[in-house]
KOLSE-360517 format. One record per atom (N, C-alpha, C): residue in one letter; x, y, z. Coordinates in steps of 0.1 Angstrom, whole numbers, plus 5000, padded with zeros to 4 digits. Each point is the difference from the previous one (the first is absolute). Example, Ala and Ser with C-alpha at 12.3 -4.5 7.8 and 13.67 -1.06 7.14 Angstrom:
2
A513249435078
A499150125000
A500950125000
S499650114993
S500950115000
S499250115008
This chain:
548
M500849885000
M499250125000
M500950125000
T499450114994
T500750135001
T499750075013
Q500750115003
Q499750075012
Q498650055001
T499550054988
T498750054999
T499049895003
G500249884994
G499149895003
G500049955014
I501250005007
I500049975014
I499350105008
A500250134997
A499350105008
A498549994999
Q499549974988
Q498549984998
Q499549885007
A500849895000
A499649885006
A499850015015
V500950085007
V499950015015
V499450135004
D499550084990
D499350125003
D500850105008
T501250034995
T500950105007
T500650094990
D500850105004
D500650104991
D501349934994
Q500250044988
Q501249944993
Q501350045006
S500150125007
S501250045007
S500349905011
Y499049965007
Y500249905011
Y500449874994
T499449964989
T500449874993
T501550004996
S500450124995
S501450014996
S501049985011
Y499650065012
Y500849995012
Y500149855004
S498949945000
S499949865005
S500849914991
I499950024987
I500749924990
I501550015002
K500450135002
K501450035002
K500649925012
K499250005011
K500549925012
K500049854997
S499049964992
S499949854997
S501149964991
L500450094991
L501249974991
L501349995008
E500150095010
E501250005008
E500149875008
K498949945004
K500049885008
K500049874992
G500050024986
G500049894992
G498749924999
L498950075003
L498749935000
L499350024987
V500450104992
V499450034987
V501150024990
K499849974988
K500950034989
K499450084989
E500850094994
E499550094990
E500349954986
C499050004991
C500149954987
C499650104990
I500449984987
I499550094989
I499349924990
G498850044996
G499349924990
G498650064998
R499249934992
R498750044997
R499049945010
T499150085006
T499049955009
T498750004992
K499049945006
K498749984993
K499350144997
S500450105008
S499350134999
S500650094989
G501249964995
G500650094991
G500849934989
K500350064989
K500749934989
K501550035001
R500450115006
R501450045001
R500649945012
K501349974999
K500749955012
K500150105011
Q499949955012
Q500050085012
Q500549925012
K500250075011
K500449925012
K498849935006
Y500349885005
Y499049935008
Y500849925010
F499249945010
F500749955012
F499449865002
L500949915004
L499649865004
L500649975014
L499349915007
L500649955013
L501149914996
T501150005008
T501149904999
T499549885008
Y500849895000
Y499749895008
Y499950035015
N501050085004
N500050055014
N498850085003
G499650084990
G498850085002
G498749925001
I500049894993
I498849915000
I499949945014
E501249955005
E500049945014
E499650115010
H500550124999
H499750105009
H498550045000
T499550004988
T498550044998
T499249895007
Q500349874997
Q499249905006
Q500050005015
E501250035006
E500150025015
E499250115005
L500050114992
L499350135004
L498549974999
K499549934990
K498649974999
K499549905011
K500949915003
K499749915011
K499850075013
N500950105003
N500050075013
N498750095000
L499750074988
L498850084999
L498849925002
S499949884994
S498849925001
S499649965014
N501050005009
N499849965014
N499550125009
L500150124995
L499650115008
L498550005002
T499650055012
T498650015004
T499550144998
I498850014993
I499450134998
I498549995003
R499350125000
R498650005002
R499350024987
L499049924997
L499250014988
L498650065004
K499850124995
K498850075003
K498849974991
H498949955005
H498949974992
H499050124999
S499750065011
S499150115000
S500450085013
P499550125002
P500350085012
P499949925012
G501149995007
G500049935013
G500249854999
A499949944988
A500249854998
A501449974995
L500849945009
L501449974996
L500249855002
R500949954991
R500449855001
R501550005000
I500649945010
I501549995001
I500449874992
M500950034990
M500449894991
M501550014996
R500649894997
R501350014993
R499950034986
I500950074994
I499950054986
I499849884990
R500749895003
R499949894991
R498649944999
N499250025010
N498749945000
N498950104994
I500450124997
I498950104997
I499449974986
I500949984990
I499549984986
I499249874999
P500449885006
P499149895000
P498750025007
Y500050085011
Y498850035007
Y499050084991
L500650114993
L499250084991
L499449924988
E500849904995
E499549914990
E498949915004
R500149955013
R498949915005
R498750085002
K500250135004
K498850085002
K499550074988
K500749984989
K499750064987
K500050155001
I501050055007
I500250155001
I501250044992
C500050114992
C501150054993
C500749904992
P499449944989
P500749904992
P501350064994
D501049924998
D501350034994
D500850105007
I499850025013
I500950095008
I501449935001
T501050074997
T501449955001
T500750045013
E501149945002
E500850035012
E500450155000
V500450054988
V500450144999
V498850095004
D498849964995
D498850085004
D499950015015
L500249885006
L499849995015
L501150095007
Y501249994996
Y501150085006
Y499850154998
N499550044988
N499850144997
N498850065009
N499249915005
N498850055008
N500149985015
I501249965005
I500249995014
I500350145006
S499250045009
S500250135006
S501250005010
K500450125005
K501150015009
K499749935013
S498749995003
S499649935013
S499849854998
G500449954988
G499949864998
G498649944997
T499250084993
T498649974997
T499850004985
V499249904995
V499650004986
V498550015000
D499550104993
D498550024999
D499549934987
I499149905002
I499449934988
I499450094990
E499450115005
E499450104991
E501050064991
A501250035006
A501150054992
A500449904989
L500049885003
L500449904990
L498949994989
R498850015004
R498950004990
R500150124990
N500550115005
N500150124992
N501250014991
I500949895000
I501150004991
I499550004985
K500550114993
K499550014986
K501049934991
K499649884996
K500849934990
K499149914992
A500549954989
A499349914991
A499949875008
Q498749955002
Q499949885008
Q500349884991
F499750014987
F500349884991
F500750054988
Y501049934996
Y500850044988
Y499749914988
D499950074989
D499649934987
D501250004991
F500549884998
F501249984991
F499549914988
S498850034995
S499549924989
S500050074987
V501150084997
V500150074988
V500149914988
D500449875001
D500149914989
D498749944996
A499050025009
A498649944996
A499450084989
P499449934991
P499450074988
P498850085004
I499750114993
I498850085002
I498849934994
I499049975007
I498949934995
I499050094993
T499749974988
T499050084992
T498749924999
H500149874999
H498849914999
H500249885009
F498949965006
F500049885008
F498749934999
F500049884995
F498849924998
F500049875007
G498949975007
G499949875006
G500949995013
R500449875002
R500949975011
R499550045014
K498750005002
K499450045013
K500349895010
R499949874996
R500349895009
R501450005004
E500950024990
E501549995003
E500450125009
L499450124997
L500350125008
L499549985015
A498849955002
A499549975013
A500849905008
L500549904992
L500849905007
L501450055004
L500650094992
L501350065003
L499850095012
E498950085000
E499850095012
E499849925013
K499449894999
K499849915012
K501349955005
W500949964991
W501349945003
W500950115006
V499950124994
V500950115005
V499650045014
E498750005003
E499650045013
E500049895011
D500449884996
D500149885009
D501350015008
R499850015014
R501250015008
R500549875005
E499449894995
E500449875005
E500849924989
G500050054988
G500849934989
G499950084987
H500249924989
H500050064987
H501150124999
N501249985005
N501050115000
N500650014986
I500049894993
I500650014986
I498949954991
I499650094990
I499049974990
I500649994987
F499949884994
F500749974987
F498950004989
I500150104991
I499050014989
I500849974987
H499549904993
H500649964988
H499049974988
G500550014988
G499249984988
G500750044988
M499549974988
M500750034988
M500250154997
P500950044991
P500250144997
P498750074996
G499850125005
G498850084997
G498749975007
I500149905009
I498749955006
I499550105010
G500850105005
G499550105009
G500650005014
K501149935002
K500649995013
K500450145006
T500750084991
T500550135005
T498850105002
T499049994991
T498950095001
T499249975013
L499849875003
L499349965012
L500750055013
A501349985000
A500750055012
A500050155001
A500150074989
A499950155000
A498650045005
K499049934996
K498650045005
K499949975015
L500649895004
L499949965015
L500650115009
I501250054996
I500750105009
I499350145000
E499150024991
E499350135000
E499350025013
K499449895005
K499350005013
K500850035012
Y501349974999
Y500950005012
Y501050125000
R499850104991
R501050114999
R500150085013
E498950015008
E500050085012
E500049915013
S500249874998
S499949925012
S501149905001
K500949994990
K501249915001
K501150064992
H501349965004
H501150044992
H500049914987
L500350064989
L499949934987
L501450004993
Y500449884995
Y501350004993
Y499849914988
W500550044988
W499849934987
W501349994993
H500449884996
H501249994992
H499749914988
S500350044988
S499849924988
S501449954995
F500149875000
F501349944996
F500350014985
H501350024997
H500549994987
H501149894999
E500349954988
E500949894999
E501450035006
L500450125000
L501450045004
L500050055014
D498949995008
D500050045014
D501049915007
T500650065010
T500949935009
T499550015014
L500549915009
L499550005014
L500450135006
R501250054998
R500450135007
R499150114995
G499750004987
G499250114994
G498650005006
V499449885002
V498749985006
V500050055014
L501149975008
L500150045014
L500250155001
L500850064991
L500250145000
L498750084999
K499149954991
K498750064998
K499149985012
L500049885005
L499249975012
L500550085012
N501350035001
N500650085011
N499450144999
G499750064988
G499450135000
G498750015006
F499249894999
F498749995007
F500249995015
L500849905004
L500249985014
L500650125008
S500950074993
S500650125006
S498950115004
K499050014991
K498950095003
K499249965013
L500049875002
L499349955012
L500950005013
G501250054998
G500950015012
G501049895001
Y500049914991
Y500949885001
Y501250024990
D501250045005
D501150034992
D501249905001
Q499849895007
Q501149915002
Q500449934987
L499049984991
L500349934987
L500950094992
E499850135000
E500850094992
E501550005005
M500149995013
M501350005006
M500849874996
H499349895000
H500649874996
H500450014985
L499150054991
L500350004986
L501250094997
R500150115007
R501150104998
R501349955005
M500049935011
M501249965006
M500649864996
R499149924993
R500549874995
R499749984986
K501049964992
K499949984986
K499449864997
N500249905009
N499549874999
N498849995010
L498949964994
L498749995008
L500149885010
D499750025012
D499849895010
D498549975001
Y499649894994
Y498649974999
Y499350005014
Y500749935009
Y499549985013
Y499850135008
K501150094998
K500050135007
K498950094994
V499950004987
V498950084994
V498649955004
S499949875001
S498749955004
S499650045014
K501050005009
K499850045014
K499650155001
I500750084991
I499650154999
I498650014996
L499649934989
L498750014995
L498949955009
E500449905008
E499049945010
E499550115010
K500950105003
K499650105010
K499250114993
S499950004987
S499250104993
S498949944992
I500249924990
I499049954992
I499049915008
G500649935010
G499249915008
G499150075010
T500150135001
T499250075011
T499150114994
I500250054988
I499250114995
I498749964994
D499050095000
D498749974995
D500050044985
A500449914991
A500350034986
A499549904991
I499950044987
I499849904989
I501250024991
L500749894997
L501250014991
L499649924988
I500150064988
I499649944988
I501349984991
F500249884996
F501249974991
F499449944987
D500050084990
D499449974987
D501149934990
N499549934991
N500949934990
N501049925006
F499749925011
F500949935007
F500749894992
Q499449964989
Q500649904991
Q501350054994
K500250145000
K501250054994
K501250015010
S499749975013
S501150005010
S501049894998
N501250025005
N501049904998
N500149915012
D500949904999
D500149895011
D500450065013
K500950105000
K500550065013
K498850075007
I499250074992
I498950085006
I499049905006
R499749894992
R499049905005
R500649935013
A501349985000
A500649935012
A499850095012
F500250134998
F499950105011
F498550015005
F499149984991
F498550015004
F499649895010
I500849895000
I499849905011
I500150065013
Y500950095002
Y500150075014
Y498850095002
I499650074990
I498850095002
I498849915003
Y499849894993
Y498949915002
Y500049955015
R501249965005
R500149955014
R499750115010
M500450124997
M499850115010
M498550045001
L499349984988
L498650045000
L499149895006
L500549885002
L499249895005
L499350045014
S500850085008
S499550045013
S499450145001
S500050074988
S499550145000
S498550004999
S499450105007
S498550014999
S499650134992
K501050084997
K499750134993
K500450004985
T501249964998
T500650024986
T499449904991
K499650044988
K499549914989
K500950024988
M500349894994
M500850014987
M499349934989
L499850084989
L499449944988
L501149974990
I500049884995
I500949964989
I499249984988
L500350084989
L499349984987
L501049944990
S499649894994
S500949924992
S499249934989
R500749974989
R499349924989
R500149865003
E501049965008
E500349865003
E500149975015
I499949885004
I500149965014
I501550025004
V500250075012
V501350025005
V500249905012
T501349975003
T500349895009
T500750045013
F499850135004
F500850045012
F499249965013
F498849954999
F499349965012
F499649865001
D499649955011
D499749865003
D498549984995
G499849914991
G498749974995
G499049965010
S500449945011
S499149965010
S499350125007
D500750125000
D499350125006
D498850044991
V500149984987
V498950034992
V498849915002
I500349875001
I499049905002
I499350025013
L500850025011
L499450025013
L499450145002
G500250094991
G499450135001
G500650085011
K501249995004
K500650075011
K500550144996
A501250014995
A500550134997
A499950044985
I499949904992
I500050034985
I498749964994
T499550084991
T498849974992
T500250034986
E499649914991
E500150024986
E498750044994
L500150084990
L498850044992
L500449994985
E499449914993
E500349994986
E499050074992
L500450114992
L499050084993
L499749934987
K498749994997
K499549954987
K499550124992
G499649984988
G499450104991
G498750065006
L499650114995
L498750065005
L498949924994
D498850015007
D498949934994
D499550074988
F499049944993
F499550054987
F499450145002
E499250025011
E499450135001
E501050125002
N501049985008
N501050105002
N500950024988
S500249894993
S500850014988
S499350094989
K498649985000
K499250084991
K500150155003
K500250035013
K500150145004
K501350074994
I501049925000
I501350054995
I499850024985
L499449904993
L499950004985
L499050124996
K499050025008
K499150114997
K500750135001
E500850025011
E500750125001
E501050034989
K500649894995
K500950014989
K499350024986
G498749995000
G499250024988
G500049894990
F500249875005
F500049894990
F498549964996
D499949944989
D498749964995
D499549895009
R498750015005
R499449915009
R500049864994
K499949994987
K499949864994
K501349925002
K501150085003
K501349935002
K500349975014
F499150045010
F500349995014
F500349855004
E499249914996
E500149865004
E501349944994
D500250034987
D501249954994
D501350055006
I500050135003
I501250065007
I500249945013
Y498949985008
Y500149955013
Y500649855000
K499649924990
K500549874999
K501550004997
Q500450104992
Q501450004996
Q500950055012
T499550095008
T500850065011
T499949935013
D499049915002
D499749945013
D499750115011
G499650124996
G499750105009
G501250075006
N501249984993
N501250075005
N499950154997
P500050085011
P499750154998
P500950074990
L501349975001
L500950074990
L499749964986
L499849874997
L499749964987
L498750054995
L499050015009
L498750064997
L500250144995
E500950075008
E500150154997
E500850024987
I500949924997
I500850024988
I499649914988
L499049925003
L499549904990
L501149924994
G500849955009
G501149914996
G499749865005
G498949954996
G499549885008
G500249874995
S501149964993
S500249864997
S501349965006
K499949895008
K501249955007
K501049954990
N499649954989
N500949944990
N500550104990
L499150104998
L500350094989
L500050155005
L500750025012
L500050135007
L500650114991
D501149974994
D500750104992
D499150044988
K499449904994
K499150024989
K498850095004
F499449975011
F498950095005
F500550145003
I501150015006
I500550145003
I500350074987
H500549934990
H500350074988
H498750044993
D499149904998
D498850024992
D499050095007
E499849985013
E498950085007
E500550125008
L501450015001
L500550115008
L501050094991
F501049934996
F501150074993
F499550074987
S499349924993
S499550054987
S499050125001
K499450015012
K499050115002
K500650125007
L501350005003
L500750125006
L500550094989
N500050135003
N500650094991
N501550015002
D500750064991
D501550005001
D500550065013
D499450115005
D500450065013
D499949905011
E498949935001
E499849905011
E501049894999
K500349954988
K501049904998
K501450055005
K500350124997
K501350065003
K500250005016
I498950055007
I500150015014
I500249865007
L499249904995
L500149875005
L501449944998
S500550034988
S501349954997
S501150065009
V499950135002
V500950075009
V500049945014
I498849995006
I499949955014
I500549855001
S499949924989
S500349865000
S501549985003
V500950104998
V501449975002
V500450025015
Y499150055008
Y500350025014
Y499649885008
R500949955009
R499849885008
R499350045013
I499950125004
I499450055012
I499050124996
P499050035008
P499150114997
P500850134997
V499750064988
V500850114996
V499450135005
P500850095006
P499550135005
P499550094989
E499050085003
E499450104990
E501150094995
D500950055009
D501150094995
D500749944989
C500349885000
C500749934989
C499250004987
L498849965001
L499150004988
L499850144994
A500050105009
A499850144996
A501150054991
M501249945002
M501250054992
M500049934987
N499249904997
N500049924988
N499150064990
D500550034988
D499150064990
D499049914994
D500249875002
D499149904995
D498749985009
V500050075011
V498949985010
V499150135001
D498849984997
D499050105001
D499149975011
F499850095010
F499349965013
F498549994998
E499550064990
E498549994997
E499849854995
T500949964992
T499949864995
T500349905012
L500950035008
L500349925012
L498849985009
F499350115002
F498850005008
F498949904993
M499950014987
M499149914993
M500349855002
L501349985000
L500549865002
L499749955014
I500150095010
I499649975014
I498549965000
Q499250084993
Q498649985000
Q499749864994
K500849964990
K499849874993
K500649895008
S500650025012
S500649905008
S501249944994
L500650064991
L501349954994
L501250055008
V499950125005
V501150055008
V499450015015
K500849965009
K499650005014
K500850125007
Q499350075009
Q500750115007
Q500049965015
V501250035006
V500249995014
V500250135006
A500050025013
A500250135006
A501350064997
K500250135003
K501250084996
K500250004985
K498949994992
K499950014986
K501149924993
R499949875002
R500849904993
R499149914992
Y500549944989
Y499249934991
Y500749874996
F499149904997
F500649874996
F498949924992
L500549904993
L499149914992
L499949875007
H498949944998
H499949865005
H500949914992
D500549905006
D501149914993
D499549954987
L498749964999
L499549954987
L500250104989
V499650125003
V500050114990
V501550044997
K500750015011
K501450054999
K500849904991
K499949875002
K500849914992
K499650014985
F498750024997
F499650014986
F500650124994
F499950125006
F500550124994
F501550014999
Y500749935010
Y501550004999
Y500449924988
K499349884998
K500449924988
K499750074987
W499050095000
W499650074988
W501050104996
L500850055009
L501050114997
L501149944991
S500550094991
S501149964992
S501350025008
S501149954996
S501350015008
S500450145001
S499850084990
S500450145000
S499150085010
E498749975000
E499150065010
E500349975014
R500349875002
R500449965014
R501250075005
K501050014991
K501250085004
K499750145003
K499250064992
K499650145002
K499450035013
H499049915004
H499350025012
H500849975012
H500849894999
H500949975011
H501150115003
L500550064989
L501050105001
L499350135007
F498850034997
F499350115006
F499949975015
A499549885003
A499849965015
A501450015007
A501049954994
A501450005006
A500450145003
R499950094991
R500450145002
R499250075011
W498749965000
W499250075011
W500449955014
Y500149875001
Y500449945013
Y501450045004
E500950024990
E501450035003
E500150145007
N499050094997
N500150135006
N499250015013
R499649895006
R499450005013
R501049995011
D499650035012
D501050015011
D500149865007
E499049925000
E500049885008
E500949894993
Y500749925008
Y500949904995
Y499149894993
I498949975005
I499149904994
I499650044986
D499850134998
D499750054986
D501249994991
I501250025005
I501249984991
I500149864996
I499749905009
I500049864997
I499049984988
E498850065001
E499049994990
E500550054987
A500850115000
A500650064988
A500949904993
I500849935009
I501049904994
I499249894993
Y498949965006
Y499149894994
Y499550054986
H499650124999
H499450054987
H501250014990
Y501150055004
Y501250004991
Y500349864995
Q500049915008
Q500249864996
Q499049954990
E498750035003
E499049964990
E500150074987
A500550125000
A500250084988
A501349954992
G500849915006
G501249964994
G501250095002
E499850105009
E501150095003
E500849955012
Y500749894997
Y500749935011
Y501250085005
K500750074991
K501150085004
K499650115010
K498950074997
K499450105009
K499649945013
A499349894999
A499449945012
A501249955009
S501049954995
S501149955008
S500850125006
Q500150114993
Q500750115006
Q499250065011
I498750014999
I499250055012
I500249915012
A499949874997
A500149905011
A501450015007
I501050024992
I501450015006
I500150135008
D499450114995
D500150135006
D499250015013
I498949945000
I499150015012
I500249895010
S500849904997
S500249895009
S500450045014
P500950095002
P500350045014
P498850045008
D499250094994
D498850055007
D499049885003
I499949914990
I499049895001
I500549915012
F501349985001
F500549915011
F499750065013
D499950145001
D499750065013
D498650035002
G499249994989
G498650045001
G499049905002
G500449875001
G499049905004
G499349934989
Y500450024987
Y499349934989
Y500949904993
I500749925008
I501049914995
I499349894992
A498949945005
A499349894993
A499450054987
E499450125000
E499450054987
E501150024990
F501250055005
F501150034991
F500649874994
Q500049905009
Q500549874996
Q499249944988
V498750015001
V499149954990
V500350074986
I500250135001
I500350074988
I501449964994
L501049995009
L501349964995
L500049864993
E499149915005
E500049874994
E499450004986
R499450114996
R499550014986
R501050054990
F501250035005
F501150044991
F500649874994
D500550004988
D500649884994
D501350044993
E501049915000
E501350034995
E499950044985
E499149944993
E499950034985
E499650144997
N499450075010
N499450134997
N500950115005
L501249975006
L500850105006
L501449994995
E500750125001
E501450004997
E500849935011
T501149954998
T500749915009
T500350085014
N500450124999
N500350085012
N498750015009
D498950044993
D498850025007
D499549875006
W500249894992
W499549875005
W500849965013
A501350035000
A500849975012
A499550085012
D499650134998
D499550085011
D498749945005
I499149964991
I498749955004
I500249875007
L501049924997
L500349875007
L500450045014
I500850105002
I500450045013
I498850055009
L499150074993
L498750055008
L499249885003
K499949904991
K499249885003
K500649935012
G501449995000
G500749935011
G499750075013
K500150145000
K499850085012
K498649985006
T499050004991
T498649985005
T499849875007
Y500649894994
Y499849875006
Y500949995013
Y501150075000
Y500850005012
Y499350075012
I499350114997
I499250075010
I498949915005
C499449934991
C498849915004
C500549875006
G501349985001
G500549885007
G500049884991
E499950014987
E500049894991
E501449994994
W500949935008
W501450014998
W500449934987
K499449894997
K500449924988
K499750084987
K498950064999
K499750084988
K500950135000
A500250065012
A500950115000
A501449974995
L500549885004
L501349964996
L500149974985
L498949944995
L499949964986
L500150134991
Y499250105003
Y500050124992
Y501350085001
L500550015012
L501350075002
L501149934993
T500049875000
T501149924993
T499850024985
Q498850004995
Q499850034986
Q500550134996
S499850105008
S500550144997
S501550005000
A500649935010
A501549995000
A500549944987
D499349894995
D500449944988
D499950094988
V499050084999
V499850104989
V501150105001
A500350055012
A501150105002
A501349944995
Y500349875003
Y501249944996
Y500149994985
I498949964993
I500049994986
I500250134993
I499450115005
I500250134993
I501250085005
G500849945010
G501250065005
G499850125008
D498950015007
D499750125009
D500549965014
K501250045004
K500549965013
K499350075011
K499550124998
K499350085011
K498749925003
L499349964989
L498749935002
L500249875006
């Protein structure tokens, strides 16, 4: 945290925070770092506890928790309690939900009294909404039974902590979950993450940390910053004290795109939620995942499965009517789509001839501007920001709005846009090699000018797809020192593995081999690290570069 952040957190003047930090630095309890914080794009000073500082803090909290104070209910009504017992007492009495230890300390008077009325008057957001990845719902048909069932499970304090929703692409898993959380925006903390193929466990945890930090749990950030190698057990213990206790709904969409390391870690989350009565986790996936014990589903304890089928005929007709299709074709279209909402909306309803349907019933009926925009968006592997599209001459926003109305382009919060996988694959295949290169180059240059390291990694990906391997390798080599310090090792490693000897000059290939070796070394995969570094040494010997 920065000095400003610390001052805001403990409700004191920054001048006093500065004095306190200076004393803590002298005692070796805190260390000063330079880097980017969540609140700003430019590098600035921030502070972390040292290991001695952590031990000192734990001892301090232990001593404070044993102090006895008076809890004031109303005029004249006092209750003598130890500090450590106050928050559990307030939770049992359902008074002042989400009060933190810092809130408590800030409201202890000089006479050693805490007034419950003062705690009630703390002006802060009671529930945080981190569901910006959820799609904006424009239409919702049917699913009354499924929605009622999900609400029942979410409100069950005895079980159903993990709800696994699965079904074929386009069946409506994401839309159903987005509709569900509309009801809980003011009564539960909400978190939404949509997986992509290149997501890494560290990247997923970094994003989750942003949510937990808002709720006052910052131990995960400290662990991620201070350790380059993740300790699964340690991280699970940190999360157990946060995720296992908050009144929240956590949604993880497109789970089928997660890798083996992420799924392995979800075993720990699954175990910690077995005993939780508040936190609910929704897993949305096209396929069955295997990180939990199947007996829990059968016995109906912690995990419940919901397999989504197509809409019934009546609700399918509502979609077709809204899209203006000929009523004579309703039954035929319904048979072809099996009530799949996406296929109903785009009329791509043949399982065996999907591409033909998309071409004949969709592609052939689009104008050139609409085709251009769909082609542009198809090159992005993650939702593309509006700022990026605004810079592209091939994108007209009036046409983009029409495509959203046609359900071909999906919009998520913060004005980002993406295509469903079925549509994306079709339009990407339709692009010529020169058009692919053009759009990838545009994306690469846009991401290259961003401040965040993860965006620079995205720029490298697009340069690779455009065939500009020299440029991609040079950026990777130049930014590698910052990446190694910035916590995106795993994402960087995935990008480095996409480089090939055939596409690079010998010197550049040697440097890339060194970077590959370094990333595996940092991740503790010694054999792979040794393999790549030895290959680099062999290349250096062949070309006679003694320095290399």
